C-alpha positions, 0 to 999 in steps of 0.5 A: 012821313017826315018832312025836313027843312032844309036851311043850308045848301045840305046837310049830311046824311047822318045829321038828317037821322040825327036832326029828325030824331031816327037815330039818338046819335050821330054815332048811331045815325054812322053805324046804321048808315054803315050796315046799309040799313038807310038809303036815299031815292031808293038807293041804299047808301053807306057814306056817312058826310053824303050831301041830302040836298032839297028833294032827295027821300030818304028812308030808314026803319020805314020811315022816309023823309022829305028834304025841303 
């Protein structure tokens, strides 16, 4: 499990995947999201710029990110 400390009000989903090094580039993150491989709070999320806020849980490729 990865804990990500949010410094602002939110972070875009594709930026979170890049910031946590689960995807090498923002472009790679966008492809993975577009293919339906990412979940937010247990639901598949395909919006690239979905605003992720404190308390949400993102999962991708067997990894879980908890936003604090």
